[in-house]
PyMOL Python script that loads the backbone (N, CA, C, O; Angstrom):
from pymol import cmd

cmd.read_pdbstr("""\
ATOM      1  N   MET A   1       0.844  -1.188   0.000  1.00  0.00           N
ATOM      2  CA  MET A   1       0.000   0.000   0.000  1.00  0.00           C
ATOM      3  C   MET A   1       0.887   1.248   0.000  1.00  0.00           C
ATOM      4  O   MET A   1       1.890   1.309   0.711  1.00  0.00           O
ATOM      5  N   LEU A   2       0.507   2.227  -0.798  1.00  0.00           N
ATOM      6  CA  LEU A   2       1.280   3.458  -0.884  1.00  0.00           C
ATOM      7  C   LEU A   2       1.002   4.358   0.315  1.00  0.00           C
ATOM      8  O   LEU A   2      -0.125   4.440   0.804  1.00  0.00           O
ATOM      9  N   THR A   3       2.044   5.025   0.772  1.00  0.00           N
ATOM     10  CA  THR A   3       1.875   5.993   1.860  1.00  0.00           C
ATOM     11  C   THR A   3       1.256   7.267   1.300  1.00  0.00           C
ATOM     12  O   THR A   3       1.187   7.439   0.084  1.00  0.00           O
ATOM     13  N   LYS A   4       0.809   8.154   2.171  1.00  0.00           N
ATOM     14  CA  LYS A   4       0.216   9.420   1.767  1.00  0.00           C
ATOM     15  C   LYS A   4       1.206  10.224   0.927  1.00  0.00           C
ATOM     16  O   LYS A   4       0.826  10.815  -0.084  1.00  0.00           O
ATOM     17  N   ASN A   5       2.480  10.249   1.343  1.00  0.00           N
ATOM     18  CA  ASN A   5       3.512  10.985   0.620  1.00  0.00           C
ATOM     19  C   ASN A   5       3.752  10.370  -0.757  1.00  0.00           C
ATOM     20  O   ASN A   5       3.915  11.093  -1.740  1.00  0.00           O
ATOM     21  N   GLU A   6       3.775   9.042  -0.831  1.00  0.00           N
ATOM     22  CA  GLU A   6       3.975   8.375  -2.116  1.00  0.00           C
ATOM     23  C   GLU A   6       2.808   8.645  -3.064  1.00  0.00           C
ATOM     24  O   GLU A   6       3.005   8.841  -4.264  1.00  0.00           O
ATOM     25  N   LYS A   7       1.594   8.654  -2.517  1.00  0.00           N
ATOM     26  CA  LYS A   7       0.423   8.958  -3.337  1.00  0.00           C
ATOM     27  C   LYS A   7       0.513  10.378  -3.882  1.00  0.00           C
ATOM     28  O   LYS A   7       0.180  10.624  -5.041  1.00  0.00           O
ATOM     29  N   ARG A   8       0.966  11.314  -3.043  1.00  0.00           N
ATOM     30  CA  ARG A   8       1.111  12.710  -3.464  1.00  0.00           C
ATOM     31  C   ARG A   8       2.153  12.842  -4.564  1.00  0.00           C
ATOM     32  O   ARG A   8       1.924  13.519  -5.566  1.00  0.00           O
ATOM     33  N   GLU A   9       3.294  12.197  -4.377  1.00  0.00           N
ATOM     34  CA  GLU A   9       4.353  12.244  -5.385  1.00  0.00           C
ATOM     35  C   GLU A   9       3.876  11.647  -6.709  1.00  0.00           C
ATOM     36  O   GLU A   9       4.170  12.186  -7.776  1.00  0.00           O
ATOM     37  N   LYS A  10       3.154  10.555  -6.640  1.00  0.00           N
ATOM     38  CA  LYS A  10       2.628   9.917  -7.842  1.00  0.00           C
ATOM     39  C   LYS A  10       1.627  10.838  -8.532  1.00  0.00           C
ATOM     40  O   LYS A  10       1.645  10.975  -9.756  1.00  0.00           O
ATOM     41  N   PHE A  11       0.750  11.470  -7.746  1.00  0.00           N
ATOM     42  CA  PHE A  11      -0.225  12.401  -8.305  1.00  0.00           C
ATOM     43  C   PHE A  11       0.474  13.540  -9.034  1.00  0.00           C
ATOM     44  O   PHE A  11       0.113  13.864 -10.166  1.00  0.00           O
ATOM     45  N   ILE A  12       1.467  14.148  -8.400  1.00  0.00           N
ATOM     46  CA  ILE A  12       2.177  15.273  -9.005  1.00  0.00           C
ATOM     47  C   ILE A  12       2.828  14.856 -10.313  1.00  0.00           C
ATOM     48  O   ILE A  12       2.707  15.554 -11.320  1.00  0.00           O
ATOM     49  N   LYS A  13       3.510  13.737 -10.304  1.00  0.00           N
ATOM     50  CA  LYS A  13       4.196  13.267 -11.515  1.00  0.00           C
ATOM     51  C   LYS A  13       3.202  13.041 -12.647  1.00  0.00           C
ATOM     52  O   LYS A  13       3.425  13.506 -13.765  1.00  0.00           O
ATOM     53  N   LEU A  14       2.116  12.339 -12.375  1.00  0.00           N
ATOM     54  CA  LEU A  14       1.132  12.047 -13.410  1.00  0.00           C
ATOM     55  C   LEU A  14       0.367  13.296 -13.840  1.00  0.00           C
ATOM     56  O   LEU A  14       0.128  13.498 -15.030  1.00  0.00           O
ATOM     57  N   ALA A  15      -0.019  14.134 -12.878  1.00  0.00           N
ATOM     58  CA  ALA A  15      -0.792  15.335 -13.201  1.00  0.00           C
ATOM     59  C   ALA A  15       0.005  16.294 -14.079  1.00  0.00           C
ATOM     60  O   ALA A  15      -0.530  16.837 -15.046  1.00  0.00           O
ATOM     61  N   GLU A  16       1.266  16.505 -13.754  1.00  0.00           N
ATOM     62  CA  GLU A  16       2.085  17.411 -14.558  1.00  0.00           C
ATOM     63  C   GLU A  16       2.262  16.884 -15.970  1.00  0.00           C
ATOM     64  O   GLU A  16       2.107  17.638 -16.930  1.00  0.00           O
ATOM     65  N   GLY A  17       2.583  15.611 -16.117  1.00  0.00           N
ATOM     66  CA  GLY A  17       2.785  15.046 -17.444  1.00  0.00           C
ATOM     67  C   GLY A  17       1.520  15.019 -18.276  1.00  0.00           C
ATOM     68  O   GLY A  17       1.537  15.386 -19.451  1.00  0.00           O
ATOM     69  N   ARG A  18       0.427  14.589 -17.675  1.00  0.00           N
ATOM     70  CA  ARG A  18      -0.833  14.506 -18.422  1.00  0.00           C
ATOM     71  C   ARG A  18      -1.378  15.880 -18.772  1.00  0.00           C
ATOM     72  O   ARG A  18      -1.914  16.073 -19.863  1.00  0.00           O
ATOM     73  N   THR A  19      -1.248  16.832 -17.867  1.00  0.00           N
ATOM     74  CA  THR A  19      -1.744  18.174 -18.148  1.00  0.00           C
ATOM     75  C   THR A  19      -0.913  18.823 -19.237  1.00  0.00           C
ATOM     76  O   THR A  19      -1.461  19.477 -20.125  1.00  0.00           O
ATOM     77  N   GLN A  20       0.392  18.656 -19.184  1.00  0.00           N
ATOM     78  CA  GLN A  20       1.241  19.228 -20.232  1.00  0.00           C
ATOM     79  C   GLN A  20       0.911  18.602 -21.581  1.00  0.00           C
ATOM     80  O   GLN A  20       0.878  19.302 -22.593  1.00  0.00           O
ATOM     81  N   ALA A  21       0.665  17.296 -21.612  1.00  0.00           N
ATOM     82  CA  ALA A  21       0.289  16.626 -22.861  1.00  0.00           C
ATOM     83  C   ALA A  21      -1.038  17.171 -23.393  1.00  0.00           C
ATOM     84  O   ALA A  21      -1.186  17.361 -24.600  1.00  0.00           O
ATOM     85  N   ALA A  22      -1.996  17.422 -22.508  1.00  0.00           N
ATOM     86  CA  ALA A  22      -3.284  17.971 -22.919  1.00  0.00           C
ATOM     87  C   ALA A  22      -3.111  19.383 -23.476  1.00  0.00           C
ATOM     88  O   ALA A  22      -3.709  19.722 -24.498  1.00  0.00           O
ATOM     89  N   LEU A  23      -2.299  20.209 -22.813  1.00  0.00           N
ATOM     90  CA  LEU A  23      -2.045  21.566 -23.309  1.00  0.00           C
ATOM     91  C   LEU A  23      -1.380  21.538 -24.677  1.00  0.00           C
ATOM     92  O   LEU A  23      -1.724  22.329 -25.555  1.00  0.00           O
ATOM     93  N   ASP A  24      -0.434  20.632 -24.858  1.00  0.00           N
ATOM     94  CA  ASP A  24       0.230  20.493 -26.159  1.00  0.00           C
ATOM     95  C   ASP A  24      -0.769  20.074 -27.233  1.00  0.00           C
ATOM     96  O   ASP A  24      -0.730  20.587 -28.352  1.00  0.00           O
ATOM     97  N   ALA A  25      -1.661  19.144 -26.900  1.00  0.00           N
ATOM     98  CA  ALA A  25      -2.671  18.686 -27.853  1.00  0.00           C
ATOM     99  C   ALA A  25      -3.622  19.820 -28.223  1.00  0.00           C
ATOM    100  O   ALA A  25      -4.010  19.939 -29.385  1.00  0.00           O
ATOM    101  N   ILE A  26      -4.000  20.643 -27.269  1.00  0.00           N
ATOM    102  CA  ILE A  26      -4.885  21.780 -27.545  1.00  0.00           C
ATOM    103  C   ILE A  26      -4.186  22.768 -28.466  1.00  0.00           C
ATOM    104  O   ILE A  26      -4.811  23.307 -29.379  1.00  0.00           O
ATOM    105  N   ARG A  27      -2.896  23.014 -28.238  1.00  0.00           N
ATOM    106  CA  ARG A  27      -2.149  23.912 -29.131  1.00  0.00           C
ATOM    107  C   ARG A  27      -2.138  23.359 -30.555  1.00  0.00           C
ATOM    108  O   ARG A  27      -2.276  24.113 -31.519  1.00  0.00           O
ATOM    109  N   LYS A  28      -1.975  22.044 -30.683  1.00  0.00           N
ATOM    110  CA  LYS A  28      -1.973  21.421 -32.011  1.00  0.00           C
ATOM    111  C   LYS A  28      -3.335  21.560 -32.686  1.00  0.00           C
ATOM    112  O   LYS A  28      -3.407  21.790 -33.893  1.00  0.00           O
ATOM    113  N   ILE A  29      -4.407  21.423 -31.920  1.00  0.00           N
ATOM    114  CA  ILE A  29      -5.739  21.637 -32.477  1.00  0.00           C
ATOM    115  C   ILE A  29      -5.851  23.081 -32.965  1.00  0.00           C
ATOM    116  O   ILE A  29      -6.424  23.342 -34.023  1.00  0.00           O
ATOM    117  N   GLY A  30      -5.299  24.019 -32.189  1.00  0.00           N
ATOM    118  CA  GLY A  30      -5.307  25.426 -32.596  1.00  0.00           C
ATOM    119  C   GLY A  30      -4.603  25.656 -33.916  1.00  0.00           C
ATOM    120  O   GLY A  30      -4.976  26.553 -34.672  1.00  0.00           O
ATOM    121  N   ASN A  31      -3.591  24.858 -34.201  1.00  0.00           N
ATOM    122  CA  ASN A  31      -2.884  24.989 -35.476  1.00  0.00           C
ATOM    123  C   ASN A  31      -3.798  24.705 -36.668  1.00  0.00           C
ATOM    124  O   ASN A  31      -3.530  25.159 -37.780  1.00  0.00           O
ATOM    125  N   LEU A  32      -4.873  23.956 -36.437  1.00  0.00           N
ATOM    126  CA  LEU A  32      -5.815  23.650 -37.515  1.00  0.00           C
ATOM    127  C   LEU A  32      -6.582  24.882 -37.980  1.00  0.00           C
ATOM    128  O   LEU A  32      -7.264  24.827 -39.003  1.00  0.00           O
ATOM    129  N   SER A  33      -6.485  25.983 -37.258  1.00  0.00           N
ATOM    130  CA  SER A  33      -7.202  27.201 -37.632  1.00  0.00           C
ATOM    131  C   SER A  33      -6.545  27.929 -38.808  1.00  0.00           C
ATOM    132  O   SER A  33      -7.089  28.916 -39.303  1.00  0.00           O
ATOM    133  N   ASN A  34      -5.400  27.459 -39.250  1.00  0.00           N
ATOM    134  CA  ASN A  34      -4.687  28.078 -40.367  1.00  0.00           C
ATOM    135  C   ASN A  34      -5.441  27.799 -41.671  1.00  0.00           C
ATOM    136  O   ASN A  34      -5.360  26.702 -42.223  1.00  0.00           O
ATOM    137  N   LYS A  35      -6.171  28.806 -42.153  1.00  0.00           N
ATOM    138  CA  LYS A  35      -6.997  28.643 -43.364  1.00  0.00           C
ATOM    139  C   LYS A  35      -6.157  28.469 -44.627  1.00  0.00           C
ATOM    140  O   LYS A  35      -6.669  27.991 -45.639  1.00  0.00           O
ATOM    141  N   ARG A  36      -4.894  28.842 -44.591  1.00  0.00           N
ATOM    142  CA  ARG A  36      -4.039  28.616 -45.760  1.00  0.00           C
ATOM    143  C   ARG A  36      -3.667  27.149 -45.916  1.00  0.00           C
ATOM    144  O   ARG A  36      -3.377  26.685 -47.018  1.00  0.00           O
ATOM    145  N   ALA A  37      -3.678  26.417 -44.793  1.00  0.00           N
ATOM    146  CA  ALA A  37      -3.282  25.011 -44.836  1.00  0.00           C
ATOM    147  C   ALA A  37      -4.470  24.052 -44.776  1.00  0.00           C
ATOM    148  O   ALA A  37      -4.364  22.906 -45.211  1.00  0.00           O
ATOM    149  N   TYR A  38      -5.613  24.523 -44.231  1.00  0.00           N
ATOM    150  CA  TYR A  38      -6.747  23.631 -43.999  1.00  0.00           C
ATOM    151  C   TYR A  38      -8.047  24.274 -44.447  1.00  0.00           C
ATOM    152  O   TYR A  38      -8.180  25.497 -44.459  1.00  0.00           O
ATOM    153  N   GLU A  39      -8.994  23.441 -44.809  1.00  0.00           N
ATOM    154  CA  GLU A  39     -10.321  23.901 -45.194  1.00  0.00           C
ATOM    155  C   GLU A  39     -11.317  23.441 -44.141  1.00  0.00           C
ATOM    156  O   GLU A  39     -11.448  22.246 -43.879  1.00  0.00           O
ATOM    157  N   TYR A  40     -12.020  24.397 -43.537  1.00  0.00           N
ATOM    158  CA  TYR A  40     -13.046  24.076 -42.545  1.00  0.00           C
ATOM    159  C   TYR A  40     -14.063  25.199 -42.528  1.00  0.00           C
ATOM    160  O   TYR A  40     -13.802  26.295 -43.023  1.00  0.00           O
ATOM    161  N   ASP A  41     -15.223  24.921 -41.955  1.00  0.00           N
ATOM    162  CA  ASP A  41     -16.227  25.977 -41.822  1.00  0.00           C
ATOM    163  C   ASP A  41     -16.500  26.247 -40.347  1.00  0.00           C
ATOM    164  O   ASP A  41     -15.969  25.570 -39.467  1.00  0.00           O
ATOM    165  N   ASP A  42     -17.329  27.241 -40.098  1.00  0.00           N
ATOM    166  CA  ASP A  42     -17.623  27.629 -38.719  1.00  0.00           C
ATOM    167  C   ASP A  42     -18.262  26.493 -37.931  1.00  0.00           C
ATOM    168  O   ASP A  42     -18.023  26.364 -36.731  1.00  0.00           O
ATOM    169  N   ALA A  43     -19.062  25.676 -38.585  1.00  0.00           N
ATOM    170  CA  ALA A  43     -19.704  24.545 -37.895  1.00  0.00           C
ATOM    171  C   ALA A  43     -18.651  23.562 -37.383  1.00  0.00           C
ATOM    172  O   ALA A  43     -18.782  23.030 -36.281  1.00  0.00           O
ATOM    173  N   ASP A  44     -17.619  23.323 -38.172  1.00  0.00           N
ATOM    174  CA  ASP A  44     -16.539  22.430 -37.737  1.00  0.00           C
ATOM    175  C   ASP A  44     -15.858  22.985 -36.493  1.00  0.00           C
ATOM    176  O   ASP A  44     -15.627  22.266 -35.521  1.00  0.00           O
ATOM    177  N   ALA A  45     -15.543  24.275 -36.539  1.00  0.00           N
ATOM    178  CA  ALA A  45     -14.867  24.917 -35.402  1.00  0.00           C
ATOM    179  C   ALA A  45     -15.746  24.868 -34.158  1.00  0.00           C
ATOM    180  O   ALA A  45     -15.259  24.587 -33.063  1.00  0.00           O
ATOM    181  N   ARG A  46     -17.042  25.141 -34.322  1.00  0.00           N
ATOM    182  CA  ARG A  46     -17.960  25.097 -33.178  1.00  0.00           C
ATOM    183  C   ARG A  46     -18.028  23.700 -32.556  1.00  0.00           C
ATOM    184  O   ARG A  46     -18.101  23.570 -31.334  1.00  0.00           O
ATOM    185  N   LYS A  47     -18.007  22.662 -33.387  1.00  0.00           N
ATOM    186  CA  LYS A  47     -18.038  21.283 -32.877  1.00  0.00           C
ATOM    187  C   LYS A  47     -16.790  20.976 -32.048  1.00  0.00           C
ATOM    188  O   LYS A  47     -16.878  20.363 -30.984  1.00  0.00           O
ATOM    189  N   ILE A  48     -15.643  21.402 -32.538  1.00  0.00           N
ATOM    190  CA  ILE A  48     -14.387  21.185 -31.803  1.00  0.00           C
ATOM    191  C   ILE A  48     -14.434  21.918 -30.473  1.00  0.00           C
ATOM    192  O   ILE A  48     -14.127  21.343 -29.429  1.00  0.00           O
ATOM    193  N   LEU A  49     -14.817  23.188 -30.512  1.00  0.00           N
ATOM    194  CA  LEU A  49     -14.861  23.990 -29.283  1.00  0.00           C
ATOM    195  C   LEU A  49     -15.879  23.445 -28.287  1.00  0.00           C
ATOM    196  O   LEU A  49     -15.623  23.439 -27.083  1.00  0.00           O
ATOM    197  N   LYS A  50     -17.018  22.992 -28.771  1.00  0.00           N
ATOM    198  CA  LYS A  50     -18.037  22.419 -27.883  1.00  0.00           C
ATOM    199  C   LYS A  50     -17.505  21.167 -27.199  1.00  0.00           C
ATOM    200  O   LYS A  50     -17.694  20.989 -25.996  1.00  0.00           O
ATOM    201  N   ALA A  51     -16.838  20.297 -27.959  1.00  0.00           N
ATOM    202  CA  ALA A  51     -16.292  19.066 -27.383  1.00  0.00           C
ATOM    203  C   ALA A  51     -15.250  19.377 -26.311  1.00  0.00           C
ATOM    204  O   ALA A  51     -15.219  18.731 -25.264  1.00  0.00           O
ATOM    205  N   LEU A  52     -14.401  20.363 -26.573  1.00  0.00           N
ATOM    206  CA  LEU A  52     -13.376  20.746 -25.600  1.00  0.00           C
ATOM    207  C   LEU A  52     -14.003  21.369 -24.355  1.00  0.00           C
ATOM    208  O   LEU A  52     -13.584  21.073 -23.236  1.00  0.00           O
ATOM    209  N   ARG A  53     -15.008  22.234 -24.542  1.00  0.00           N
ATOM    210  CA  ARG A  53     -15.689  22.833 -23.389  1.00  0.00           C
ATOM    211  C   ARG A  53     -16.355  21.773 -22.519  1.00  0.00           C
ATOM    212  O   ARG A  53     -16.291  21.832 -21.291  1.00  0.00           O
ATOM    213  N   GLU A  54     -16.994  20.807 -23.168  1.00  0.00           N
ATOM    214  CA  GLU A  54     -17.655  19.743 -22.414  1.00  0.00           C
ATOM    215  C   GLU A  54     -16.641  18.909 -21.634  1.00  0.00           C
ATOM    216  O   GLU A  54     -16.896  18.525 -20.493  1.00  0.00           O
ATOM    217  N   ALA A  55     -15.495  18.631 -22.246  1.00  0.00           N
ATOM    218  CA  ALA A  55     -14.462  17.860 -21.555  1.00  0.00           C
ATOM    219  C   ALA A  55     -13.922  18.626 -20.354  1.00  0.00           C
ATOM    220  O   ALA A  55     -13.694  18.044 -19.293  1.00  0.00           O
ATOM    221  N   VAL A  56     -13.717  19.928 -20.518  1.00  0.00           N
ATOM    222  CA  VAL A  56     -13.246  20.750 -19.406  1.00  0.00           C
ATOM    223  C   VAL A  56     -14.314  20.825 -18.320  1.00  0.00           C
ATOM    224  O   VAL A  56     -13.992  20.780 -17.133  1.00  0.00           O
ATOM    225  N   GLY A  57     -15.565  20.939 -18.708  1.00  0.00           N
ATOM    226  CA  GLY A  57     -16.651  20.960 -17.736  1.00  0.00           C
ATOM    227  C   GLY A  57     -16.694  19.679 -16.917  1.00  0.00           C
ATOM    228  O   GLY A  57     -16.884  19.720 -15.701  1.00  0.00           O
ATOM    229  N   ASP A  58     -16.518  18.535 -17.587  1.00  0.00           N
ATOM    230  CA  ASP A  58     -16.469  17.252 -16.881  1.00  0.00           C
ATOM    231  C   ASP A  58     -15.311  17.235 -15.889  1.00  0.00           C
ATOM    232  O   ASP A  58     -15.462  16.783 -14.754  1.00  0.00           O
ATOM    233  N   LEU A  59     -14.170  17.725 -16.319  1.00  0.00           N
ATOM    234  CA  LEU A  59     -12.992  17.773 -15.458  1.00  0.00           C
ATOM    235  C   LEU A  59     -13.241  18.653 -14.237  1.00  0.00           C
ATOM    236  O   LEU A  59     -12.903  18.276 -13.115  1.00  0.00           O
ATOM    237  N   GLU A  60     -13.828  19.814 -14.456  1.00  0.00           N
ATOM    238  CA  GLU A  60     -14.121  20.718 -13.340  1.00  0.00           C
ATOM    239  C   GLU A  60     -15.060  20.067 -12.339  1.00  0.00           C
ATOM    240  O   GLU A  60     -14.876  20.197 -11.129  1.00  0.00           O
ATOM    241  N   ARG A  61     -16.072  19.364 -12.848  1.00  0.00           N
ATOM    242  CA  ARG A  61     -16.996  18.682 -11.937  1.00  0.00           C
ATOM    243  C   ARG A  61     -16.283  17.609 -11.119  1.00  0.00           C
ATOM    244  O   ARG A  61     -16.583  17.422  -9.940  1.00  0.00           O
ATOM    245  N   LYS A  62     -15.349  16.912 -11.736  1.00  0.00           N
ATOM    246  CA  LYS A  62     -14.608  15.872 -11.008  1.00  0.00           C
ATOM    247  C   LYS A  62     -13.754  16.461  -9.893  1.00  0.00           C
ATOM    248  O   LYS A  62     -13.648  15.874  -8.816  1.00  0.00           O
ATOM    249  N   PHE A  63     -13.154  17.596 -10.139  1.00  0.00           N
ATOM    250  CA  PHE A  63     -12.311  18.236  -9.131  1.00  0.00           C
ATOM    251  C   PHE A  63     -13.084  19.204  -8.242  1.00  0.00           C
ATOM    252  O   PHE A  63     -12.576  19.634  -7.207  1.00  0.00           O
ATOM    253  N   SER A  64     -14.304  19.550  -8.638  1.00  0.00           N
ATOM    254  CA  SER A  64     -15.173  20.473  -7.901  1.00  0.00           C
ATOM    255  C   SER A  64     -14.595  21.871  -7.741  1.00  0.00           C
ATOM    256  O   SER A  64     -14.994  22.605  -6.837  1.00  0.00           O
ATOM    257  N   SER A  65     -13.664  22.245  -8.600  1.00  0.00           N
ATOM    258  CA  SER A  65     -13.145  23.608  -8.618  1.00  0.00           C
ATOM    259  C   SER A  65     -12.336  23.800  -9.884  1.00  0.00           C
ATOM    260  O   SER A  65     -11.930  22.834 -10.530  1.00  0.00           O
ATOM    261  N   SER A  66     -12.104  25.068 -10.234  1.00  0.00           N
ATOM    262  CA  SER A  66     -11.241  25.366 -11.375  1.00  0.00           C
ATOM    263  C   SER A  66     -10.258  26.461 -10.974  1.00  0.00           C
ATOM    264  O   SER A  66     -10.615  27.397 -10.259  1.00  0.00           O
ATOM    265  N   ASP A  67      -9.033  26.336 -11.436  1.00  0.00           N
ATOM    266  CA  ASP A  67      -7.967  27.272 -11.049  1.00  0.00           C
ATOM    267  C   ASP A  67      -7.479  28.145 -12.199  1.00  0.00           C
ATOM    268  O   ASP A  67      -6.527  28.904 -12.016  1.00  0.00           O
ATOM    269  N   GLY A  68      -8.079  28.067 -13.350  1.00  0.00           N
ATOM    270  CA  GLY A  68      -7.572  28.817 -14.484  1.00  0.00           C
ATOM    271  C   GLY A  68      -6.534  28.000 -15.233  1.00  0.00           C
ATOM    272  O   GLY A  68      -6.345  26.818 -14.946  1.00  0.00           O
ATOM    273  N   SER A  69      -5.862  28.623 -16.189  1.00  0.00           N
ATOM    274  CA  SER A  69      -4.898  27.883 -16.988  1.00  0.00           C
ATOM    275  C   SER A  69      -3.575  28.618 -17.071  1.00  0.00           C
ATOM    276  O   SER A  69      -3.507  29.837 -16.906  1.00  0.00           O
ATOM    277  N   THR A  70      -2.536  27.861 -17.327  1.00  0.00           N
ATOM    278  CA  THR A  70      -1.201  28.401 -17.516  1.00  0.00           C
ATOM    279  C   THR A  70      -0.574  27.714 -18.716  1.00  0.00           C
ATOM    280  O   THR A  70      -1.066  26.678 -19.164  1.00  0.00           O
ATOM    281  N   ASN A  71       0.501  28.277 -19.240  1.00  0.00           N
ATOM    282  CA  ASN A  71       1.179  27.661 -20.362  1.00  0.00           C
ATOM    283  C   ASN A  71       1.866  26.377 -19.977  1.00  0.00           C
ATOM    284  O   ASN A  71       1.816  25.400 -20.724  1.00  0.00           O
ATOM    285  N   THR A  72       2.504  26.358 -18.828  1.00  0.00           N
ATOM    286  CA  THR A  72       3.173  25.165 -18.336  1.00  0.00           C
ATOM    287  C   THR A  72       2.556  24.805 -17.006  1.00  0.00           C
ATOM    288  O   THR A  72       2.491  25.629 -16.094  1.00  0.00           O
ATOM    289  N   PHE A  73       2.106  23.583 -16.900  1.00  0.00           N
ATOM    290  CA  PHE A  73       1.425  23.164 -15.683  1.00  0.00           C
ATOM    291  C   PHE A  73       2.445  22.710 -14.649  1.00  0.00           C
ATOM    292  O   PHE A  73       3.301  21.875 -14.942  1.00  0.00           O
ATOM    293  N   LYS A  74       2.358  23.248 -13.455  1.00  0.00           N
ATOM    294  CA  LYS A  74       3.191  22.852 -12.315  1.00  0.00           C
ATOM    295  C   LYS A  74       2.337  22.876 -11.062  1.00  0.00           C
ATOM    296  O   LYS A  74       1.512  23.772 -10.888  1.00  0.00           O
ATOM    297  N   LEU A  75       2.523  21.925 -10.211  1.00  0.00           N
ATOM    298  CA  LEU A  75       1.797  21.910  -8.935  1.00  0.00           C
ATOM    299  C   LEU A  75       2.592  22.621  -7.875  1.00  0.00           C
ATOM    300  O   LEU A  75       2.150  22.715  -6.730  1.00  0.00           O
TER     301      LEU A  75
END
""", "prot")
cmd.dss("prot")
cmd.show_as("cartoon", "prot")
cmd.util.cbc("prot")
cmd.orient("prot")
């Protein structure tokens, strides 16, 4: 069984890595907004944004609070 300190260390390691990966993925999705490289319409963009908002909403409900966002996630 993990101690309280070990659980905390594990949480920090996983949270930082997973959050940074999510931020990187969101930036990559943002790159799709380049109309010179990609063809999309407003409906496509709205669908992407709605899916991301819903995912963030689910996350907020799981944690029961929101702290805002930063470029690099650190606990």
